[in-house]
C-alpha positions in Angstrom: -22.4 6.8 -11.7 -19.0 5.2 -10.9 -16.0 6.9 -12.5 -13.8 3.7 -12.4 -14.3 0.0 -13.2 -11.6 -1.2 -10.9 -10.1 0.4 -7.7 -6.8 -0.6 -6.2 -5.8 0.4 -2.6 -2.3 0.6 -1.2 -2.2 -0.7 2.3 0.3 1.1 4.6 -0.8 4.7 5.1 -3.8 4.3 2.8 -6.1 1.7 4.4 -4.2 1.2 7.6 -2.3 3.3 10.2 0.5 0.7 10.2 3.7 2.7 11.0 4.0 1.7 14.6 4.1 -2.0 13.7 6.4 -1.6 10.8 8.8 0.6 12.8 8.9 -1.9 15.7 9.6 -4.8 13.4 12.3 -2.8 11.5 14.0 -1.7 14.8 14.1 -5.3 16.1 15.4 -6.6 12.8 18.3 -4.1 12.7 19.1 -4.7 16.4 19.2 -8.4 15.9 21.5 -7.9 12.9 23.9 -6.0 15.1 23.6 -2.8 13.1 23.1 0.8 14.2 19.4 1.9 14.1 19.0 4.9 11.8 16.6 7.7 12.4 13.2 6.2 11.7 11.1 9.2 12.6 10.3 9.9 8.9 7.8 7.2 8.0 7.9 8.1 4.3 11.4 6.6 4.1 10.2 3.1 4.8 6.4 3.0 4.5 5.9 2.5 0.8 9.1 1.1 -0.8 9.8 -2.7 -0.9 11.5 -4.0 2.3 14.7 -4.9 0.5 15.0 -1.3 -0.7 14.6 0.0 2.9 17.3 -2.4 4.3 19.7 -1.6 1.5 19.2 2.2 1.2 18.1 3.3 4.7 20.0 0.7 6.8 23.1 0.1 4.6 22.7 -3.6 4.4 24.7 -5.6 1.9 22.8 -8.0 -0.5 23.5 -11.0 1.8 22.5 -9.0 4.9 19.3 -7.9 3.1 18.3 -11.5 2.5 18.9 -12.4 6.1 17.2 -9.3 7.4 14.1 -9.9 5.3 13.6 -13.3 7.0 14.2 -11.8 10.5 11.8 -9.0 9.7 9.1 -11.5 8.6 9.4 -13.2 12.0 8.9 -10.1 14.0 6.2 -8.6 11.8 4.0 -11.7 11.7 4.1 -12.1 15.5 4.1 -8.5 16.7 4.1 -5.8 14.2 1.0 -6.9 12.2 -1.1 -6.7 15.3 -0.6 -2.9 15.5 -2.6 -2.1 12.3 -5.5 0.3 12.7 -8.0 1.1 10.0 -8.3 4.8 9.2 -11.6 6.4 10.3 -14.1 6.5 7.5 -12.3 3.8 5.4 -14.8 1.1 6.1 -17.6 3.3 4.8 -15.6 3.8 1.6 -15.2 0.0 1.2 -18.8 -0.7 1.9 -20.0 1.9 -0.6 -17.8 0.6 -3.3 -19.1 -2.9 -2.6 -22.7 -1.7 -2.7 -22.1 -0.3 -6.1 -20.5 -3.5 -7.4 -17.1 -2.0 -8.0 -14.3 -4.7 -7.8 -11.6 -3.6 -5.4 -8.2 -5.0 -4.5 -5.4 -4.3 -2.1 -2.2 -3.5 -4.1 0.6 -3.4 -1.6 4.4 -3.9 -1.7 3.9 -5.7 1.6 4.4 -9.5 1.3 1.1 -10.9 0.1 0.7 -13.3 3.0 1.1 -10.4 5.4 -1.3 -8.2 3.5 -3.9 -11.0 3.7 -3.4 -11.5 7.4 -3.4 -7.8 8.1 -6.7 -7.4 6.2 -8.1 -10.3 8.3 -7.0 -8.6 11.5 -8.8 -5.4 10.4 -11.8 -7.4 9.4 -11.8 -5.9 5.9 -11.0 -9.0 3.7 -14.7 -9.4 3.0 -14.7 -6.2 1.0 -11.9 -7.1 -1.4 -12.1 -9.4 -4.5 -8.3 -9.8 -4.2 -5.6 -9.0 -1.8 -2.3 -8.5 -3.7 1.2 -8.1 -2.4 4.8 -8.7 -3.3 6.1 -12.2 -4.0 8.6 -14.2 -1.8 11.2 -14.4 -4.6 11.2 -10.7 -5.2 10.0 -10.9 -8.7 6.9 -8.8 -7.9 7.7 -6.0 -5.5 7.5 -2.7 -7.4 4.2 -0.9 -7.9 4.5 -1.0 -11.6 4.6 -4.8 -11.4 1.9 -5.1 -8.7 -0.7 -3.0 -10.5 -1.1 -5.3 -13.6 -1.1 -8.3 -11.3 -3.9 -6.8 -9.1 -5.9 -5.8 -12.2 -5.6 -9.3 -13.6 -6.7 -10.8 -10.3 -9.8 -8.7 -10.5 -10.5 -10.0 -14.0 -9.8 -6.7 -15.7 -7.4 -5.4 -18.4 -5.0 -2.5 -18.2 -7.1 -0.7 -20.8 -10.0 -0.4 -18.4 -10.9 2.5 -16.2 -8.6 1.9 -13.2 -7.4 4.0 -10.3 -4.8 3.4 -7.6 -5.2 5.1 -4.2 -2.0 5.5 -2.3 0.0 7.7 0.0 3.6 7.8 -1.4 5.5 8.7 -4.5 6.1 5.0 -5.1 2.4 4.7 -5.6 2.2 7.8 -7.8 5.1 6.6 -9.9 3.6 3.1 -10.3 0.3 4.6 -11.5 2.1 6.8 -13.9 4.3 4.0 -15.3 1.3 1.8 -15.9 -0.9 4.5 -17.3 -3.7 4.4 -14.7 -5.2 7.2 -12.6 -4.0 8.0 -9.1 -5.6 9.4 -6.0 -3.1 10.6 -3.5 -4.0 10.0 0.2 -2.4 13.1 1.8 -3.6 11.8 5.2 -1.0 9.0 4.9 2.7 8.8 5.5 4.1 10.2 2.2 5.2 13.7 1.2 2.7 15.6 -0.9 5.5 17.4 -2.8 7.1 14.1 -3.8 3.8 12.7 -5.0 3.2 15.8 -7.1 6.7 15.4 -8.5 5.9 11.9 -9.6 2.6 12.8 -11.3 0.0 13.1 -8.5 -2.7 15.7 -9.3 -5.7 14.6 -7.2 -5.5 14.6 -3.4 -7.8 13.6 -0.6 -7.4 14.8 3.0 -9.4 11.9 4.5 -10.8 8.6 3.3 -14.4 9.8 2.8 -13.2 12.3 0.2 -12.4 9.3 -2.0 -16.1 8.8 -2.6 -16.5 12.4 -3.8 -14.0 11.6 -6.6 -15.2 8.0 -7.2 -18.7 9.0 -8.2 -20.0 11.6 -10.7 -23.6 12.8 -10.4 -26.1 11.4 -12.8 -27.3 14.4 -14.8 -30.1 12.5 -16.6 
């Protein structure tokens, strides 16, 4: 018996091992902008938040520089970075099982929607999702608290339904808390467990297959 009516997946660090491509695109963007490249060894600082937040807070860009940097980043990511995505071991089995049980699922990522769609195509997982949802070009939809209702609506559901978001950063945990849905923390991803706990995460999985243990409750009839 399925515990949830709708399941939302973050992309970076949850579905895909994407850090290499994001870091490459970010480094090339900063270099082209003529700015010093900060320490990018801690993936949790830029895998999860909206890109504009990363450029502003981690790289010290002004608002105008952020706008220019975003366009430069898009160019590098869509030609180089996006190709470095790799699906986590066991994740395809999770997606297949949810499909087999007729549970509508969506990608719910702060990545630009067009990039999220293309990345899913590259990983050959688009076929499992009823919707692939990401941030908008104009920046009006970039926070998880905005993306979650959007994804649920795309799935045909309502925020009062039984919904869960699976993600790997405190941005995901906070978004789930603010919108009143359940959250499963992917501790195998890039985020810090302590920060996810601080923002409300209570349920953790160490690998994708553990998601299925939480997703289904035994039928006791």
